[in-house]
C-alpha positions as CSV (number, residue, x, y, z in Angstrom):
1,M,27.5,0.4,-31.4
2,H,28.1,-1.8,-28.9
3,Y,25.3,-2.5,-26.5
4,S,24.5,-4.7,-23.1
5,L,21.5,-6.1,-22.5
6,Q,19.9,-7.4,-19.3
7,F,16.7,-9.4,-19.7
8,F,14.1,-9.4,-16.5
9,T,10.9,-10.9,-15.7
10,W,8.0,-10.4,-12.7
11,T,5.5,-11.9,-11.1
12,P,3.5,-10.7,-8.4
13,K,4.4,-13.0,-5.7
14,Q,8.1,-13.0,-6.5
15,G,8.7,-9.5,-8.0
16,V,11.4,-8.7,-10.7
17,H,14.0,-11.5,-11.4
18,Q,16.9,-10.9,-13.9
19,V,16.8,-13.7,-16.7
20,G,20.2,-15.1,-17.7
21,S,23.5,-12.8,-17.7
22,A,23.8,-9.9,-19.6
23,V,24.2,-10.1,-23.4
24,E,26.2,-8.2,-25.9
25,V,25.2,-7.3,-29.2
26,N,25.9,-4.6,-31.9
27,A,23.2,-2.5,-33.1
28,I,22.7,1.3,-34.8
29,S,20.3,2.0,-31.5
30,P,19.2,0.6,-28.2
31,K,15.7,-0.3,-29.5
32,L,16.6,-2.3,-32.4
33,A,19.6,-3.8,-30.1
34,A,16.6,-5.0,-28.2
35,T,14.3,-6.2,-31.1
36,T,17.3,-8.2,-32.8
37,L,17.8,-10.9,-30.1
38,L,14.3,-11.9,-29.7
39,G,12.5,-10.5,-32.7
40,V,9.5,-9.8,-30.1
41,R,7.4,-6.1,-30.4
42,L,8.3,-3.9,-27.5
43,D,7.4,-0.8,-26.5
44,E,8.6,2.0,-23.7
45,A,5.4,1.8,-21.7
46,G,1.7,0.0,-21.9
47,A,0.7,-3.5,-21.0
48,A,3.8,-6.1,-21.2
49,R,4.1,-10.1,-21.3
50,K,6.3,-9.8,-18.1
51,L,9.6,-9.4,-20.0
52,A,11.5,-6.4,-20.0
53,V,14.9,-5.5,-20.8
54,R,17.5,-2.7,-20.2
55,V,19.8,-1.8,-22.5
56,W,23.3,0.4,-22.2
57,S,25.9,1.5,-24.1
58,D,29.4,-0.3,-23.1
59,S,31.0,3.3,-22.9
60,D,28.5,3.6,-20.0
61,D,30.4,1.6,-16.7
62,C,27.8,2.9,-14.4
63,K,25.0,1.8,-16.4
64,A,23.4,5.1,-15.6
65,D,22.1,6.0,-19.0
66,C,20.2,3.1,-19.8
67,A,17.0,2.2,-21.8
68,C,14.1,-0.2,-20.6
69,Y,11.6,-1.6,-23.3
70,Y,9.2,-4.0,-22.3
71,Y,7.9,-6.9,-24.7
72,H,4.6,-6.9,-25.9
């Protein structure tokens, strides 16, 4: 399936910021799409490295049905 990904970082003073532009990738699941680009461990919750990714299917034009993961 084809997925689009947006990476985000955050700091207490500056809040959340998008890192770069959206990236497109082919993968069998949203979580695999997120890990194939950076090769960094991720999870849905827990202490993170201040880097997160939002993944959605290209068929979802509104980006309403997206998954978010936090890199550890």
